[in-house]
C-alpha positions, -999 to 999 in steps of 0.1 A, spaced: 117 -247 9 80 -250 0 72 -257 -36 40 -244 -53 29 -269 -78 -1 -251 -92 -18 -217 -92 -47 -234 -73 -25 -244 -43 -37 -227 -12 -9 -214 11 -6 -205 47 14 -174 58 42 -198 69 42 -214 34 43 -180 17 72 -167 38 91 -200 33 90 -195 -5 115 -167 1 102 -143 -26 123 -111 -25 139 -88 -50 132 -93 -86 97 -106 -84 66 -90 -68 42 -115 -52 12 -110 -30 -7 -137 -11 -44 -131 -17 -68 -152 4 -43 -180 5 -34 -179 -32 -1 -168 -46 -5 -139 -71 24 -127 -92 20 -90 -96 31 -74 -128 63 -53 -129 54 -18 -119 50 6 -147 73 36 -150 43 59 -143 34 41 -111 71 42 -99 73 80 -107 40 86 -88 52 67 -57 86 85 -59 70 119 -62 47 113 -32 77 100 -12 96 132 -20 66 154 -10 63 136 23 100 141 30 95 178 22 67 179 48 93 168 74 84 131 77 116 114 87 131 90 60 130 62 86 92 63 85 89 60 47 90 27 29 86 13 -6 82 -25 -9 71 -32 27 47 -61 30 16 -60 52 0 -92 66 -37 -86 65 -60 -101 91 -88 -119 73 -104 -153 70 -77 -163 46 -39 -156 45 -33 -123 27 -1 -104 23 -1 -70 5 28 -50 -9 16 -14 -12 34 11 -35 43 34 -5 39 32 33 43 58 60 51 39 92 39 50 126 67 56 151 57 25 170 60 5 138 95 17 131 105 3 164 87 -30 160 102 -36 125 137 -28 138 133 -52 167 119 -79 143 147 -75 118 121 -77 90 102 -53 67 70 -73 70 42 -57 90 27 -84 111 -9 -82 126 5 -79 162 26 -48 152 14 -12 153 -1 -4 119 12 21 94 -2 56 95 -7 57 57 -7 32 28 -6 44 -8 -17 22 -38 -13 34 -74 -39 17 -95 -24 -2 -124 -43 -5 -157 -71 -31 -158 -104 -37 -142 -91 -64 -119 -64 -40 -105 -90 -13 -99 -114 -37 -81 -85 -50 -59 -74 -14 -49 -109 2 -45 -127 -28 -30 -106 -55 -14 -76 -35 -2 -100 -8 11 -117 -33 34 -85 -51 43 -67 -20 53 -97 -8 74 -98 -41 93 -61 -37 100 -67 -2 115 -46 17 90 -55 53 97 -52 66 61 -53 50 27 -47 67 -6 -58 54 -40 -39 71 -68 -57 64 -100 -40 77 -132 -67 62 -154 -94 82 -137 -72 112 -130 -80 113 -93 -63 108 -59 -87 95 -32 -77 101 4 -95 77 27 -95 84 65 -104 57 90 -134 68 111 -150 44 135 -138 13 116 -147 25 81 -130 47 55 -145 81 46 -133 93 12 -124 126 -3 -115 127 -40 -92 152 -56 -90 157 -93 -74 179 -120 -60 211 -105 -70 202 -69 -43 203 -43 -39 169 -25 -47 172 12 -41 144 36 -62 141 68 -31 132 87 -4 153 70 -23 183 57 -17 200 24 10 182 4 18 213 -16 12 194 -49 -17 192 -73 -33 160 -86 -19 169 -121 16 170 -107 12 137 -87 -1 120 -119 27 135 -141 2 155 -161 18 189 -153 
């Protein structure tokens, strides 16, 4: 078992997975550095659950929906993200079942959709709006949503020629996904405002 002796220790992917973090603690590996993520707020969990339920109602099979799945990001430094919600592609469902793991590796097909709910704090917003946006684009993830309770918006980003194009939905707008169409829910409902 690898032991981390300081927050400044740089880890490889192998080191990160050897640590065996699972269950009660939420860690991400960001550019080689271990980052303990705060416990999800009740609001963030409710938002992810509501979106999960809406996607089920649209007919997306439960086998394609995941909470807590890790994604290894291809970058200059080892990075592992744990989005709030993931919609797997059919090819990824098969790859994960064959691998016996819930970690999306770079050689696997990528998810169709990744959803991040922005936690309070500037650092969290920068991570979701800037770093994860570029990381998920490099991975080839077709759609990325940023659900921002603080701003009262849901941003749907569609990958077009290697870059994300964004449409923001606010207040009474109905959330529309480039891949899955009209979710049948307003931003206010997603954010628990109505």
